[in-house]
Short mmCIF file of the C-alpha atoms (twelve columns), coordinates in Angstrom:
data_MODEL
# 
_entry.id   MODEL 
# 
loop_
_atom_site.group_PDB 
_atom_site.id 
_atom_site.type_symbol 
_atom_site.label_atom_id 
_atom_site.label_alt_id 
_atom_site.label_comp_id 
_atom_site.label_asym_id 
_atom_site.label_seq_id 
_atom_site.Cartn_x 
_atom_site.Cartn_y 
_atom_site.Cartn_z 
_atom_site.pdbx_PDB_model_num 
ATOM 1   C CA . MET A 1   25.712  -22.735 -48.443 1 
ATOM 2   C CA . ASP A 2   29.717  -22.662 -48.149 1 
ATOM 3   C CA . GLU A 3   31.552  -21.756 -51.005 1 
ATOM 4   C CA . HIS A 4   33.650  -24.189 -50.749 1 
ATOM 5   C CA . PHE A 5   30.741  -26.760 -50.816 1 
ATOM 6   C CA . PRO A 6   30.463  -27.144 -54.813 1 
ATOM 7   C CA . ALA A 7   33.824  -28.395 -54.983 1 
ATOM 8   C CA . LEU A 8   32.913  -30.301 -52.176 1 
ATOM 9   C CA . GLU A 9   30.486  -32.276 -53.148 1 
ATOM 10  C CA . GLU A 10  32.137  -33.237 -56.475 1 
ATOM 11  C CA . THR A 11  34.696  -34.472 -54.871 1 
ATOM 12  C CA . VAL A 12  32.458  -37.086 -52.303 1 
ATOM 13  C CA . GLY A 13  29.201  -36.283 -53.144 1 
ATOM 14  C CA . THR A 14  26.271  -34.462 -52.143 1 
ATOM 15  C CA . THR A 15  25.558  -36.850 -48.978 1 
ATOM 16  C CA . ARG A 16  29.150  -36.612 -47.695 1 
ATOM 17  C CA . ALA A 17  29.939  -33.198 -48.332 1 
ATOM 18  C CA . CYS A 18  26.615  -32.471 -46.376 1 
ATOM 19  C CA . ALA A 19  27.931  -34.742 -43.490 1 
ATOM 20  C CA . ILE A 20  31.414  -32.587 -43.092 1 
ATOM 21  C CA . LEU A 21  29.925  -29.941 -43.142 1 
ATOM 22  C CA . GLY A 22  27.186  -30.075 -40.787 1 
ATOM 23  C CA . ARG A 23  24.405  -28.991 -43.605 1 
ATOM 24  C CA . SER A 24  21.198  -30.090 -43.787 1 
ATOM 25  C CA . ARG A 25  20.371  -31.554 -47.430 1 
ATOM 26  C CA . ALA A 26  17.158  -31.026 -47.389 1 
ATOM 27  C CA . THR A 27  18.034  -26.909 -46.706 1 
ATOM 28  C CA . LEU A 28  19.951  -27.599 -49.775 1 
ATOM 29  C CA . HIS A 29  17.370  -28.710 -51.984 1 
ATOM 30  C CA . ARG A 30  14.689  -26.133 -51.108 1 
ATOM 31  C CA . HIS A 31  17.605  -23.610 -51.529 1 
ATOM 32  C CA . ARG A 32  18.535  -25.616 -55.100 1 
ATOM 33  C CA . ASN A 33  14.764  -25.579 -55.834 1 
ATOM 34  C CA . PRO A 34  12.389  -22.904 -54.277 1 
ATOM 35  C CA . ALA A 35  8.875   -23.234 -54.154 1 
ATOM 36  C CA . PRO A 36  7.074   -21.545 -57.435 1 
ATOM 37  C CA . PRO A 37  5.525   -17.916 -56.174 1 
ATOM 38  C CA . ARG A 38  1.785   -18.368 -54.986 1 
ATOM 39  C CA . LEU A 39  -0.532  -16.695 -57.798 1 
ATOM 40  C CA . GLY A 40  -3.587  -14.720 -56.670 1 
ATOM 41  C CA . PRO A 41  -4.717  -14.811 -53.053 1 
ATOM 42  C CA . ARG A 42  -5.605  -17.975 -50.911 1 
ATOM 43  C CA . ARG A 43  -8.851  -18.593 -51.260 1 
ATOM 44  C CA . PRO A 44  -10.361 -18.849 -47.889 1 
ATOM 45  C CA . PHE A 45  -11.446 -22.093 -46.120 1 
ATOM 46  C CA . HIS A 46  -14.682 -23.201 -44.858 1 
ATOM 47  C CA . HIS A 47  -15.817 -26.191 -43.452 1 
ATOM 48  C CA . PRO A 48  -18.655 -27.876 -44.177 1 
ATOM 49  C CA . ALA A 49  -20.011 -28.057 -40.576 1 
ATOM 50  C CA . GLU A 50  -19.355 -24.323 -39.609 1 
ATOM 51  C CA . LEU A 51  -22.611 -22.185 -38.709 1 
ATOM 52  C CA . SER A 52  -23.640 -19.477 -41.295 1 
ATOM 53  C CA . VAL A 53  -23.557 -16.173 -41.071 1 
ATOM 54  C CA . HIS A 54  -26.828 -15.975 -40.281 1 
ATOM 55  C CA . GLU A 55  -27.101 -18.637 -37.555 1 
ATOM 56  C CA . ARG A 56  -23.509 -17.029 -35.763 1 
ATOM 57  C CA . ALA A 57  -25.462 -13.462 -35.737 1 
ATOM 58  C CA . HIS A 58  -28.109 -15.564 -33.861 1 
ATOM 59  C CA . VAL A 59  -26.154 -17.649 -31.755 1 
ATOM 60  C CA . LEU A 60  -24.595 -14.167 -30.667 1 
ATOM 61  C CA . ALA A 61  -27.468 -12.049 -30.517 1 
ATOM 62  C CA . VAL A 62  -28.405 -14.709 -27.949 1 
ATOM 63  C CA . LEU A 63  -26.011 -14.002 -26.011 1 
ATOM 64  C CA . ASP A 64  -25.953 -10.468 -25.678 1 
ATOM 65  C CA . SER A 65  -29.777 -10.466 -24.950 1 
ATOM 66  C CA . PRO A 66  -31.275 -8.922  -21.817 1 
ATOM 67  C CA . ARG A 67  -31.172 -12.924 -20.254 1 
ATOM 68  C CA . PHE A 68  -28.372 -14.242 -20.990 1 
ATOM 69  C CA . ALA A 69  -25.923 -10.929 -21.006 1 
ATOM 70  C CA . ASP A 70  -24.698 -11.184 -17.612 1 
ATOM 71  C CA . LYS A 71  -24.793 -15.183 -17.755 1 
ATOM 72  C CA . SER A 72  -21.345 -17.200 -18.530 1 
ATOM 73  C CA . VAL A 73  -21.705 -19.090 -21.755 1 
ATOM 74  C CA . GLY A 74  -22.292 -22.820 -19.786 1 
ATOM 75  C CA . GLN A 75  -25.158 -21.410 -18.041 1 
ATOM 76  C CA . VAL A 76  -26.605 -20.115 -21.658 1 
ATOM 77  C CA . TRP A 77  -25.732 -23.133 -23.512 1 
ATOM 78  C CA . ALA A 78  -27.274 -25.304 -20.034 1 
ATOM 79  C CA . THR A 79  -30.270 -23.275 -19.900 1 
ATOM 80  C CA . LEU A 80  -31.039 -23.471 -23.585 1 
ATOM 81  C CA . LEU A 81  -30.470 -27.297 -23.819 1 
ATOM 82  C CA . ASP A 82  -32.779 -28.114 -21.181 1 
ATOM 83  C CA . GLU A 83  -35.204 -25.719 -22.677 1 
ATOM 84  C CA . GLY A 84  -35.119 -28.284 -25.995 1 
ATOM 85  C CA . VAL A 85  -33.009 -25.834 -27.858 1 
ATOM 86  C CA . TYR A 86  -29.672 -26.239 -29.080 1 
ATOM 87  C CA . LEU A 87  -27.499 -23.850 -31.020 1 
ATOM 88  C CA . CYS A 88  -23.824 -24.758 -30.872 1 
ATOM 89  C CA . SER A 89  -21.754 -25.812 -28.796 1 
ATOM 90  C CA . GLN A 90  -19.785 -24.014 -25.608 1 
ATOM 91  C CA . ALA A 91  -16.246 -23.826 -27.712 1 
ATOM 92  C CA . THR A 92  -18.134 -22.298 -30.504 1 
ATOM 93  C CA . MET A 93  -20.066 -19.532 -28.307 1 
ATOM 94  C CA . TYR A 94  -16.719 -18.837 -26.777 1 
ATOM 95  C CA . ARG A 95  -14.969 -18.430 -30.227 1 
ATOM 96  C CA . LEU A 96  -17.838 -16.018 -30.991 1 
ATOM 97  C CA . LEU A 97  -17.544 -13.863 -28.587 1 
ATOM 98  C CA . ARG A 98  -13.269 -13.902 -28.402 1 
ATOM 99  C CA . GLU A 99  -13.580 -12.668 -31.860 1 
ATOM 100 C CA . ARG A 100 -15.294 -9.715  -30.774 1 
ATOM 101 C CA . GLY A 101 -13.342 -8.834  -27.718 1 
ATOM 102 C CA . GLN A 102 -16.665 -10.311 -25.152 1 
ATOM 103 C CA . SER A 103 -14.825 -13.630 -23.870 1 
ATOM 104 C CA . GLY A 104 -14.215 -12.451 -20.136 1 
ATOM 105 C CA . ASP A 105 -16.501 -11.868 -17.275 1 
ATOM 106 C CA . ARG A 106 -20.023 -11.161 -18.314 1 
ATOM 107 C CA . ARG A 107 -21.027 -10.932 -14.691 1 
ATOM 108 C CA . ALA A 108 -22.092 -7.145  -13.670 1 
ATOM 109 C CA . GLN A 109 -19.307 -6.304  -11.830 1 
ATOM 110 C CA . ALA A 110 -19.838 -4.073  -8.746  1 
ATOM 111 C CA . VAL A 111 -18.424 -1.048  -8.430  1 
ATOM 112 C CA . ARG A 112 -16.848 -0.188  -5.169  1 
ATOM 113 C CA . PRO A 113 -15.929 3.544   -4.370  1 
ATOM 114 C CA . ALA A 114 -12.486 4.527   -4.318  1 
ATOM 115 C CA . THR A 115 -11.181 5.060   -0.534  1 
ATOM 116 C CA . VAL A 116 -10.172 8.454   -0.044  1 
ATOM 117 C CA . LYS A 117 -6.762  9.168   0.964   1 
ATOM 118 C CA . PRO A 118 -6.985  10.081  4.352   1 
ATOM 119 C CA . GLU A 119 -5.156  14.109  4.870   1 
ATOM 120 C CA . LEU A 120 -4.547  15.569  8.423   1 
ATOM 121 C CA . GLU A 121 -2.721  18.905  9.707   1 
ATOM 122 C CA . ALA A 122 -1.553  19.705  13.093  1 
ATOM 123 C CA . ASP A 123 0.326   22.782  13.811  1 
ATOM 124 C CA . GLY A 124 0.328   21.914  17.559  1 
ATOM 125 C CA . PRO A 125 -0.692  19.519  20.308  1 
ATOM 126 C CA . ASP A 126 -3.837  17.864  21.124  1 
ATOM 127 C CA . GLN A 127 -5.099  18.284  17.064  1 
ATOM 128 C CA . VAL A 128 -4.501  15.086  15.609  1 
ATOM 129 C CA . TRP A 129 -4.117  11.545  17.547  1 
ATOM 130 C CA . SER A 130 -2.849  8.525   16.507  1 
ATOM 131 C CA . TRP A 131 -4.007  5.146   18.065  1 
ATOM 132 C CA . ASP A 132 -3.399  1.512   17.002  1 
ATOM 133 C CA . ILE A 133 -3.141  -2.074  18.998  1 
ATOM 134 C CA . THR A 134 0.252   -4.458  18.503  1 
ATOM 135 C CA . LYS A 135 0.821   -7.962  19.974  1 
ATOM 136 C CA . LEU A 136 3.594   -8.943  23.030  1 
ATOM 137 C CA . LYS A 137 4.357   -12.226 23.085  1 
ATOM 138 C CA . GLY A 138 3.627   -14.085 26.195  1 
ATOM 139 C CA . PRO A 139 5.402   -16.501 28.111  1 
ATOM 140 C CA . VAL A 140 5.052   -19.035 25.543  1 
ATOM 141 C CA . ARG A 141 4.152   -19.412 22.373  1 
ATOM 142 C CA . GLY A 142 0.487   -18.623 21.183  1 
ATOM 143 C CA . VAL A 143 -0.147  -16.351 24.246  1 
ATOM 144 C CA . HIS A 144 -0.044  -12.881 23.574  1 
ATOM 145 C CA . TYR A 145 -1.336  -9.580  25.316  1 
ATOM 146 C CA . LEU A 146 -2.245  -6.553  22.961  1 
ATOM 147 C CA . LEU A 147 -0.711  -3.134  23.739  1 
ATOM 148 C CA . TYR A 148 -3.286  0.006   23.106  1 
ATOM 149 C CA . VAL A 149 -0.987  3.156   22.126  1 
ATOM 150 C CA . ILE A 150 -2.308  6.721   21.892  1 
ATOM 151 C CA . ILE A 151 0.026   9.350   20.510  1 
ATOM 152 C CA . ASP A 152 -0.185  13.115  19.101  1 
ATOM 153 C CA . ILE A 153 0.850   13.473  16.037  1 
ATOM 154 C CA . TYR A 154 2.994   16.726  16.842  1 
ATOM 155 C CA . SER A 155 4.500   16.107  20.213  1 
ATOM 156 C CA . ARG A 156 5.045   12.366  19.170  1 
ATOM 157 C CA . LYS A 157 3.989   12.388  23.221  1 
ATOM 158 C CA . VAL A 158 2.366   8.966   24.258  1 
ATOM 159 C CA . VAL A 159 -0.771  10.207  25.760  1 
ATOM 160 C CA . HIS A 160 -1.643  6.687   26.998  1 
ATOM 161 C CA . TRP A 161 -1.375  3.389   27.097  1 
ATOM 162 C CA . GLU A 162 -2.953  0.078   28.570  1 
ATOM 163 C CA . ILE A 163 -2.929  -3.805  27.606  1 
ATOM 164 C CA . TRP A 164 -5.469  -6.267  27.973  1 
ATOM 165 C CA . PRO A 165 -5.430  -9.664  26.608  1 
ATOM 166 C CA . THR A 166 -7.988  -8.925  23.956  1 
ATOM 167 C CA . GLU A 167 -8.936  -6.557  21.229  1 
ATOM 168 C CA . ASN A 168 -12.667 -5.378  21.027  1 
ATOM 169 C CA . GLY A 169 -14.698 -1.920  20.514  1 
ATOM 170 C CA . THR A 170 -15.904 -2.097  24.573  1 
ATOM 171 C CA . LEU A 171 -12.378 -1.585  25.668  1 
ATOM 172 C CA . ALA A 172 -11.188 0.552   22.767  1 
ATOM 173 C CA . LYS A 173 -13.808 2.637   23.458  1 
ATOM 174 C CA . GLU A 174 -12.698 3.238   27.326  1 
ATOM 175 C CA . PHE A 175 -8.835  3.361   26.360  1 
ATOM 176 C CA . ILE A 176 -10.005 6.448   24.350  1 
ATOM 177 C CA . GLN A 177 -11.968 7.954   27.450  1 
ATOM 178 C CA . HIS A 178 -9.047  7.003   29.269  1 
ATOM 179 C CA . ALA A 179 -6.877  8.766   27.094  1 
ATOM 180 C CA . ILE A 180 -8.765  12.024  27.062  1 
ATOM 181 C CA . THR A 181 -9.002  11.974  31.127  1 
ATOM 182 C CA . ALA A 182 -4.957  11.506  31.237  1 
ATOM 183 C CA . ASN A 183 -4.557  14.155  28.814  1 
ATOM 184 C CA . GLY A 184 -6.441  16.671  31.756  1 
ATOM 185 C CA . GLY A 185 -9.464  16.150  29.721  1 
ATOM 186 C CA . VAL A 186 -8.509  18.040  26.617  1 
ATOM 187 C CA . ALA A 187 -9.809  16.152  23.486  1 
ATOM 188 C CA . PRO A 188 -7.830  16.408  20.166  1 
ATOM 189 C CA . ARG A 189 -9.931  17.654  16.857  1 
ATOM 190 C CA . SER A 190 -9.073  14.423  14.967  1 
ATOM 191 C CA . ILE A 191 -8.416  10.739  15.992  1 
ATOM 192 C CA . HIS A 192 -6.690  8.863   12.813  1 
ATOM 193 C CA . ALA A 193 -6.521  4.831   13.403  1 
ATOM 194 C CA . ASP A 194 -6.059  1.822   10.934  1 
ATOM 195 C CA . ARG A 195 -9.176  -0.255  9.775   1 
ATOM 196 C CA . GLY A 196 -9.016  -3.283  12.924  1 
ATOM 197 C CA . THR A 197 -11.884 -4.487  14.327  1 
ATOM 198 C CA . ALA A 198 -11.721 -2.554  17.378  1 
ATOM 199 C CA . MET A 199 -10.989 0.787   15.717  1 
ATOM 200 C CA . THR A 200 -13.942 0.416   13.008  1 
ATOM 201 C CA . SER A 201 -16.543 -0.362  16.348  1 
ATOM 202 C CA . LYS A 202 -19.801 0.519   16.719  1 
ATOM 203 C CA . THR A 203 -18.684 1.634   20.187  1 
ATOM 204 C CA . VAL A 204 -15.614 3.721   19.342  1 
ATOM 205 C CA . THR A 205 -17.416 5.562   16.017  1 
ATOM 206 C CA . GLY A 206 -20.569 6.478   18.300  1 
ATOM 207 C CA . LEU A 207 -18.130 7.536   21.325  1 
ATOM 208 C CA . LEU A 208 -16.300 9.567   18.890  1 
ATOM 209 C CA . ALA A 209 -19.649 11.426  17.241  1 
ATOM 210 C CA . LEU A 210 -20.674 12.337  20.656  1 
ATOM 211 C CA . LEU A 211 -17.244 14.148  22.093  1 
ATOM 212 C CA . GLY A 212 -17.666 15.816  18.252  1 
ATOM 213 C CA . ILE A 213 -14.058 14.163  17.506  1 
ATOM 214 C CA . ASP A 214 -14.064 13.614  13.785  1 
ATOM 215 C CA . GLN A 215 -12.518 9.988   13.212  1 
ATOM 216 C CA . SER A 216 -9.947  9.121   10.374  1 
ATOM 217 C CA . HIS A 217 -9.258  5.436   8.575   1 
ATOM 218 C CA . SER A 218 -6.189  4.300   6.772   1 
ATOM 219 C CA . ARG A 219 -6.807  3.083   3.518   1 
ATOM 220 C CA . PRO A 220 -7.228  -1.027  3.367   1 
ATOM 221 C CA . HIS A 221 -3.592  -2.282  3.576   1 
ATOM 222 C CA . VAL A 222 -1.853  0.460   3.189   1 
ATOM 223 C CA . SER A 223 0.844   1.234   6.010   1 
ATOM 224 C CA . ASN A 224 2.093   4.192   5.479   1 
ATOM 225 C CA . ASP A 225 -1.719  5.680   6.463   1 
ATOM 226 C CA . ASN A 226 -0.609  5.293   9.844   1 
ATOM 227 C CA . PRO A 227 2.957   6.228   10.044  1 
ATOM 228 C CA . TYR A 228 3.165   7.683   13.154  1 
ATOM 229 C CA . SER A 229 2.201   4.640   15.433  1 
ATOM 230 C CA . GLU A 230 4.130   2.366   12.824  1 
ATOM 231 C CA . ALA A 231 7.287   4.637   13.854  1 
ATOM 232 C CA . GLN A 232 6.588   4.748   17.488  1 
ATOM 233 C CA . PHE A 233 6.352   1.125   17.544  1 
ATOM 234 C CA . LYS A 234 9.139   0.239   15.758  1 
ATOM 235 C CA . THR A 235 11.385  2.484   18.711  1 
ATOM 236 C CA . PHE A 236 9.877   0.378   21.313  1 
ATOM 237 C CA . LYS A 237 10.175  -2.991  19.566  1 
ATOM 238 C CA . TYR A 238 13.914  -2.247  19.142  1 
ATOM 239 C CA . CYS A 239 14.793  -0.638  22.203  1 
ATOM 240 C CA . PRO A 240 17.711  -2.579  23.628  1 
ATOM 241 C CA . ALA A 241 15.879  -3.543  26.881  1 
ATOM 242 C CA . PHE A 242 13.070  -4.729  24.731  1 
ATOM 243 C CA . PRO A 243 12.405  -8.554  26.263  1 
ATOM 244 C CA . GLY A 244 11.304  -10.486 23.268  1 
ATOM 245 C CA . ARG A 245 8.628   -12.544 25.549  1 
ATOM 246 C CA . PHE A 246 6.758   -11.651 29.019  1 
ATOM 247 C CA . GLY A 247 6.193   -13.947 31.474  1 
ATOM 248 C CA . SER A 248 2.763   -12.585 32.214  1 
ATOM 249 C CA . ILE A 249 0.726   -9.363  31.852  1 
ATOM 250 C CA . GLU A 250 1.857   -7.943  35.170  1 
ATOM 251 C CA . ASP A 251 5.531   -8.060  33.503  1 
ATOM 252 C CA . ALA A 252 4.423   -6.583  30.520  1 
ATOM 253 C CA . ASN A 253 2.533   -3.661  32.207  1 
ATOM 254 C CA . SER A 254 5.808   -2.911  34.321  1 
ATOM 255 C CA . PHE A 255 7.841   -3.526  31.327  1 
ATOM 256 C CA . CYS A 256 5.795   -0.510  29.424  1 
ATOM 257 C CA . ALA A 257 5.317   1.688   32.670  1 
ATOM 258 C CA . GLY A 258 9.088   2.491   32.291  1 
ATOM 259 C CA . PHE A 259 9.637   2.842   28.797  1 
ATOM 260 C CA . PHE A 260 6.667   5.162   28.443  1 
ATOM 261 C CA . VAL A 261 8.054   7.301   31.184  1 
ATOM 262 C CA . TYR A 262 11.601  7.569   29.569  1 
ATOM 263 C CA . TYR A 263 10.645  7.541   25.846  1 
ATOM 264 C CA . ASN A 264 8.100   11.087  26.743  1 
ATOM 265 C CA . HIS A 265 10.338  12.522  29.116  1 
ATOM 266 C CA . GLN A 266 13.850  11.405  28.038  1 
ATOM 267 C CA . HIS A 267 13.970  10.257  24.386  1 
ATOM 268 C CA . ARG A 268 15.503  13.223  22.157  1 
ATOM 269 C CA . HIS A 269 13.160  12.720  18.850  1 
ATOM 270 C CA . SER A 270 14.434  13.837  15.686  1 
ATOM 271 C CA . GLY A 271 11.242  14.671  14.219  1 
ATOM 272 C CA . ILE A 272 10.352  17.959  16.707  1 
ATOM 273 C CA . GLY A 273 13.781  19.409  16.836  1 
ATOM 274 C CA . MET A 274 15.368  16.414  19.302  1 
ATOM 275 C CA . HIS A 275 13.636  17.384  21.601  1 
ATOM 276 C CA . THR A 276 11.437  15.202  24.228  1 
ATOM 277 C CA . PRO A 277 8.105   14.661  23.516  1 
ATOM 278 C CA . ALA A 278 6.411   16.235  26.755  1 
ATOM 279 C CA . THR A 279 8.193   19.469  26.498  1 
ATOM 280 C CA . VAL A 280 6.903   19.760  23.186  1 
ATOM 281 C CA . HIS A 281 3.233   18.521  24.403  1 
ATOM 282 C CA . ASP A 282 3.189   21.611  27.235  1 
ATOM 283 C CA . GLY A 283 4.941   23.948  25.743  1 
ATOM 284 C CA . THR A 284 7.890   24.641  27.415  1 
ATOM 285 C CA . ALA A 285 10.702  23.280  24.332  1 
ATOM 286 C CA . ALA A 286 10.336  26.693  23.033  1 
ATOM 287 C CA . GLN A 287 12.199  28.104  25.774  1 
ATOM 288 C CA . ILE A 288 15.007  25.380  25.955  1 
ATOM 289 C CA . GLN A 289 14.878  26.119  21.965  1 
ATOM 290 C CA . ALA A 290 16.182  29.765  23.145  1 
ATOM 291 C CA . ARG A 291 18.053  28.030  25.818  1 
ATOM 292 C CA . ARG A 292 20.386  26.241  22.687  1 
ATOM 293 C CA . ALA A 293 20.572  29.051  20.994  1 
ATOM 294 C CA . ALA A 294 22.030  30.780  23.520  1 
ATOM 295 C CA . THR A 295 24.545  28.388  24.415  1 
ATOM 296 C CA . LEU A 296 25.973  27.543  20.492  1 
ATOM 297 C CA . HIS A 297 26.008  31.407  20.146  1 
ATOM 298 C CA . ALA A 298 28.349  32.239  23.264  1 
ATOM 299 C CA . ALA A 299 30.357  29.199  21.565  1 
ATOM 300 C CA . PHE A 300 29.921  30.868  18.212  1 
ATOM 301 C CA . LYS A 301 31.520  33.670  19.761  1 
ATOM 302 C CA . ALA A 302 34.522  32.030  21.793  1 
ATOM 303 C CA . HIS A 303 35.457  29.934  18.347  1 
ATOM 304 C CA . PRO A 304 34.462  31.545  15.708  1 
ATOM 305 C CA . GLU A 305 36.977  29.883  13.390  1 
ATOM 306 C CA . ARG A 306 35.719  26.252  14.643  1 
ATOM 307 C CA . PHE A 307 32.064  27.313  12.665  1 
ATOM 308 C CA . ARG A 308 33.880  28.582  9.487   1 
ATOM 309 C CA . GLY A 309 32.436  31.850  10.561  1 
ATOM 310 C CA . ARG A 310 28.646  30.889  10.043  1 
ATOM 311 C CA . CYS A 311 26.627  31.068  13.771  1 
ATOM 312 C CA . PRO A 312 24.409  27.545  14.443  1 
ATOM 313 C CA . THR A 313 21.256  27.104  15.399  1 
ATOM 314 C CA . PRO A 314 19.443  24.257  16.852  1 
ATOM 315 C CA . PRO A 315 17.215  22.390  14.904  1 
ATOM 316 C CA . PRO A 316 14.013  23.583  14.717  1 
ATOM 317 C CA . LEU A 317 10.713  22.327  15.808  1 
ATOM 318 C CA . PRO A 318 8.317   21.736  13.138  1 
ATOM 319 C CA . ASP A 319 5.547   24.481  12.126  1 
ATOM 320 C CA . LYS A 320 3.349   21.999  11.289  1 
ATOM 321 C CA . VAL A 321 3.191   17.697  10.706  1 
ATOM 322 C CA . TRP A 322 0.927   15.964  8.217   1 
ATOM 323 C CA . ILE A 323 -0.275  12.668  7.489   1 
ATOM 324 C CA . ASN A 324 -0.440  12.313  3.940   1 
ATOM 325 C CA . PRO A 325 0.222   15.992  3.090   1 
ATOM 326 C CA . PRO A 326 -1.660  16.792  -0.163  1 
ATOM 327 C CA . PRO A 327 0.143   17.310  -3.264  1 
ATOM 328 C CA . ALA A 328 1.694   20.463  -3.964  1 
ATOM 329 C CA . PRO A 329 0.234   22.917  -7.168  1 
ATOM 330 C CA . LEU A 330 1.780   22.466  -10.452 1 
ATOM 331 C CA . GLN A 331 3.589   25.818  -11.029 1 
ATOM 332 C CA . THR A 332 3.334   27.537  -14.345 1 
ATOM 333 C CA . ASP A 333 5.479   29.404  -16.654 1 
ATOM 334 C CA . ASN A 334 3.507   32.329  -15.608 1 
ATOM 335 C CA . GLU A 335 3.567   32.324  -11.860 1 
ATOM 336 C CA . PRO A 336 6.245   33.898  -10.074 1 
ATOM 337 C CA . GLN A 337 8.395   31.520  -8.333  1 
ATOM 338 C CA . THR A 338 8.573   31.344  -4.287  1 
ATOM 339 C CA . MET A 339 11.555  30.724  -2.740  1 
ATOM 340 C CA . HIS A 340 11.869  28.703  0.866   1 
ATOM 341 C CA . ALA A 341 14.179  29.105  3.730   1 
ATOM 342 C CA . ALA A 342 16.384  26.101  3.950   1 
# 
């Protein structure tokens, strides 16, 4: 209590002093009259209606028996009651299970194998293709067209595309066949896709097995497992000329025909050293890379002061590309460190 409380209490009384200082009379009384210390431990209280130790053990044995091990408490209680047996209430059964940490789901749970993270590597064209389907809005709400696109993950070239009003395994199978034909009859080593109904259909699976092409799928709900197709769709839909809606499927085909010619033959892609996908796919990017290096070298010789004494080099072509590269091995203290070129 406040140190001035005793003097104030003598002047105006206890009740008035508590009111002035905002103190509780009950708290004052408790401070001045503390409860006597408890002598010995508190005796356990047993309700006269509680189950005996033997009855508790019997209830738990029934709940854990093979007959009821995977049944809920309500089913056990109702089944026994139908058989003319009453052990205790459902609440008591729950309490006994909770004391043993068994109050969760008692049913046997199906254990599904963990989905394998796809790991695909390509160090050249026509090794790994990725494909996906995206929706294009039609003239009115609720009408849309489906754009099928297959892309080479190394060169970033759109190998083939088609637009259809629906999605199914038959169209997907024909689409892959048309892509191989458009690529000069050259098929990839692997084809990656997400888990759409068309991608996982038996018709597509059978075709790839017949052609000897490895089939790879993204993990459920993991969009990063198909990054090349997703990035290409973003480039497509964020194009300044993209109309948002198409008046008809013919309009959509006309726009896509122009866009994918531009994308393959004019669009400089940062992931492939600012080359076009077509030149990386057909191998002519190496000659262009040499010409770029010669141009930069000539510029350096003419004005070395503009480059701080270092001859510039063009952005490099990738050595290899990955869908989910494997984790780098942990380096121990005894292993020599490896220097990587910048």
